[in-house]
C-alpha positions in Angstrom: 275.7 75.5 74.7 273.4 76.4 77.7 273.1 80.3 77.2 269.6 81.6 78.9 268.7 84.4 77.5 266.2 85.4 80.4 265.5 83.9 83.4 262.7 86.6 84.5 261.0 90.0 83.5 263.2 92.4 85.3 266.6 90.1 84.3 265.3 90.1 80.3 267.7 91.5 78.1 264.4 93.2 75.6 266.8 94.1 73.1 270.6 93.2 71.5 272.9 93.6 68.7 276.0 92.0 69.3 279.2 90.7 66.9 281.3 88.0 68.0 284.8 87.5 66.1 287.6 84.6 66.7 290.1 85.4 64.6 293.0 82.9 64.1 297.0 84.0 64.2 298.2 80.5 63.7 295.7 79.4 61.0 294.0 80.4 58.1 290.1 79.9 59.5 288.0 82.7 61.0 285.2 83.0 63.6 282.2 85.4 63.4 278.9 85.7 64.9 275.9 88.4 64.2 272.9 87.9 66.7 270.4 89.8 67.8 267.3 89.2 69.5 264.3 90.6 71.5 262.1 89.9 74.4 258.9 91.3 75.0 257.2 90.8 78.5 253.9 91.2 78.9 252.2 91.6 82.4 249.6 89.4 84.0 248.0 89.3 87.0 249.9 89.2 90.2 253.1 90.1 89.3 253.6 87.3 86.3 255.0 88.1 83.0 254.6 86.2 79.7 257.6 86.6 78.1 257.9 86.4 74.2 260.7 86.6 72.1 263.8 85.6 69.6 266.9 85.0 68.6 269.3 84.9 65.0 272.4 84.0 65.1 274.1 83.8 61.6 277.8 82.6 61.9 279.7 82.8 59.7 283.3 80.1 58.9 285.9 81.2 56.9 287.7 78.0 56.3 290.5 78.4 54.6 292.8 75.9 55.9 293.5 72.5 53.4 291.1 70.1 54.7 290.5 66.6 53.0 286.7 67.2 51.9 285.0 69.7 50.7 284.3 72.8 52.8 281.8 75.1 51.1 278.7 74.1 53.0 280.1 74.8 55.9 280.2 78.7 55.1 277.1 80.0 57.2 275.4 78.1 60.1 271.8 79.9 61.6 270.8 79.7 64.5 267.1 81.0 65.3 265.6 80.6 68.5 262.4 81.0 69.5 261.3 82.5 73.3 258.6 81.5 75.5 258.8 82.6 78.9 256.2 82.3 82.4 257.2 83.8 85.7 255.6 84.3 88.7 255.9 85.4 92.4 255.4 82.7 94.8 256.4 85.4 97.7 258.1 88.9 97.9 261.5 87.5 97.6 260.7 84.1 95.4 260.6 84.5 92.0 259.8 80.9 89.6 260.1 81.0 85.8 259.4 78.6 83.1 261.0 78.8 79.3 260.5 76.5 76.6 263.0 77.5 73.7 262.2 75.1 70.2 265.5 76.3 68.1 266.6 76.5 63.7 269.8 74.9 64.0 271.5 74.7 60.1 272.8 75.4 57.0 269.7 75.9 55.6 271.0 75.0 52.4 267.6 74.0 51.4 264.0 74.2 53.1 263.9 73.0 57.0 263.8 69.7 57.6 263.2 67.5 61.3 267.0 67.1 61.4 267.0 71.1 62.1 265.3 71.7 64.8 265.8 70.9 68.6 263.6 71.7 71.7 265.0 73.6 74.5 263.7 74.4 77.9 264.6 75.1 81.2 262.8 75.6 85.1 263.9 78.6 87.6 264.1 79.6 91.0 264.9 83.3 91.7 265.8 84.4 95.3 265.8 88.5 94.2 266.9 91.2 97.0 268.9 92.8 95.1 266.7 95.8 95.7 266.5 95.4 99.4 267.7 98.3 101.2 268.3 96.7 104.7 270.9 94.4 103.4 274.5 96.0 103.4 275.2 93.4 100.7 272.2 93.2 98.5 272.2 89.6 96.0 270.5 87.7 93.6 270.5 84.2 93.9 269.1 81.7 90.2 268.9 77.7 90.5 267.6 76.4 87.7 267.9 72.8 85.6 268.1 73.7 81.6 267.9 70.6 79.4 269.3 71.5 76.1 268.7 68.9 73.0 272.0 70.3 71.2 274.7 68.8 74.1 273.8 65.0 72.9 273.1 64.7 76.9 270.0 62.8 77.8 269.8 64.7 81.3 269.0 68.3 82.8 271.9 70.4 83.2 272.6 72.9 86.1 271.7 76.4 86.3 273.3 78.9 88.5 274.1 82.3 89.1 275.0 84.5 92.3 275.3 88.2 92.0 276.3 90.0 95.1 277.0 93.7 95.9 280.1 93.9 98.1 279.8 97.7 97.9 279.1 100.6 95.8 282.0 100.2 93.5 282.4 95.8 93.3 280.1 93.7 92.8 280.5 89.7 91.2 278.2 87.0 89.9 279.7 83.4 90.2 278.1 80.4 88.3 277.3 78.4 85.9 277.5 78.6 82.5 279.2 82.2 83.5 281.2 84.5 86.2 282.5 88.1 86.2 283.0 90.5 88.5 282.8 94.3 87.7 283.8 97.6 89.4 282.0 100.5 88.9 283.6 104.0 88.4 280.9 105.8 88.6 276.5 105.0 87.2 277.8 104.9 83.6 281.5 102.9 83.0 281.9 99.4 84.4 284.8 97.1 84.0 284.7 93.7 84.6 286.6 90.6 84.0 284.8 87.5 83.3 285.0 83.9 82.7 282.2 81.6 80.7 281.0 79.0 78.3 280.1 80.1 74.7 279.3 78.0 71.3 276.9 75.9 69.2 275.8 72.8 67.5 273.9 72.3 64.2 272.9 70.5 61.8 274.7 70.0 58.5 271.9 69.8 55.8 274.5 68.7 52.8 275.9 65.9 54.9 279.8 65.8 54.3 281.9 62.3 53.4 284.8 62.8 55.2 287.7 59.9 55.3 284.7 57.3 55.0 282.7 58.2 57.2 279.6 60.5 56.7 279.3 64.1 59.2 275.9 65.2 59.4 276.2 68.1 62.6 278.5 71.1 63.5 279.6 71.9 67.0 281.8 74.1 68.5 282.4 75.0 72.0 284.5 77.3 73.5 285.7 78.7 76.7 286.7 81.9 77.0 287.7 84.6 79.4 289.2 88.0 79.5 288.3 91.6 80.2 285.7 94.2 79.4 283.6 97.6 79.3 280.3 98.8 79.7 278.7 102.1 78.8 275.2 103.4 79.7 274.4 105.2 77.1 271.0 105.5 79.3 269.6 104.1 82.5 268.6 101.0 80.3 270.7 100.9 77.1 274.1 99.5 77.0 277.2 99.6 74.9 279.8 96.8 76.1 282.9 95.5 74.5 284.2 92.1 75.8 288.0 91.0 74.7 290.2 88.2 75.9 291.1 84.6 74.6 290.0 81.2 74.1 291.4 79.1 77.0 289.7 75.6 75.2 288.2 75.6 71.4 286.6 72.2 70.1 285.3 72.9 66.7 284.7 69.7 65.3 282.2 67.7 62.0 279.8 65.2 63.9 278.1 61.8 62.4 274.2 61.4 62.9 275.1 59.6 66.5 276.9 62.7 67.5 280.2 61.1 67.5 283.3 63.0 66.1 283.9 62.1 62.3 287.1 64.8 62.0 288.4 67.6 64.2 288.7 71.4 63.0 291.2 73.7 63.5 291.1 74.4 67.7 294.1 76.9 67.9 292.8 78.8 70.8 293.4 82.6 70.2 292.0 86.2 70.1 288.0 86.7 71.2 286.4 89.8 70.5 282.5 90.3 71.2 280.9 94.1 71.2 277.3 95.3 71.0 274.4 97.4 72.4 271.9 95.9 74.8 268.4 97.3 76.0 267.7 95.9 79.2 265.2 96.4 81.6 
C-alpha cells in the first residue's frame, strides 16, 4: 500500500504515536497495529530541506480461527521504514519533493535477510497556495508517482492530493490513496468523514506449508471509510480518533511469486484508529 508519510517540509508529521484495531464480531481473528514515527527536517539553502526519519509498525494478529496449518509464525509482524527526503522550491508557489524509503517488513523470527528488505520511493510536485490570502478558496495540489516494492506491481503508481478550503468551517481533500471532508467547529475542534486505503506486505521467515503449497509472504489490504475527530492540544499537537468500517478486507498468504496460497478471514468489520501527532 502506498502510504506517504511526508511530501514536503511544510506537510510533515514530525512525530506520531498511533493505535489501530480491527475486531471481528463474526470471527475469532483480530488485527492490532502499534505505530510510531518521527521525521526531522534539516533546512538547507534557498528554502530547500533534507528530511530524515524512521517509522516502526508492530502488527499483532490474534488468529484464533481453525486453519489447516500452524499459525504461531503469524502472530507478530514488524515493519521498519527509514525515510530520506529532499524538497526544494522552483518558484514562489511550486515545490518538488523526492523520497527514498527502504523498508524491513518481516516476522523477524531470526536475523534480517534479503527477503525482508524492500525499497520504496517517489517523486512529487507540490503547488501550494494554502496560505495565499488573495484567494477566496486557498488550495494545495500534490501530483506524484510512487514505487512500492511490496505491491508486486513492476511500475510506478499515482499519488494525488488536492486540498481546498471552502469557507472558514469547511474544507476537503480529494485524491489517492485517501480523501476526506472536514468541518472546523473552532480552531481546536475538527470533525471529518474519510475514505482511504491501508494495509501491509511482509516476508514470513518461517515459511508455512498450506495444502501442499508453501506460503512465504503475508499481505493485508483494506478499504475503509468512516468518521473522525481531531482536537488541537496546541497549534501543532493534535489528538485524533477515527472510527469506521472496512468495506473491503483482503488478508492472504502468498508464495515467493506473490501468488495467493490461502485466504485468511476476510469478513468486513469495525475499524478504530487513534493517536497523537505533532505537525509542523
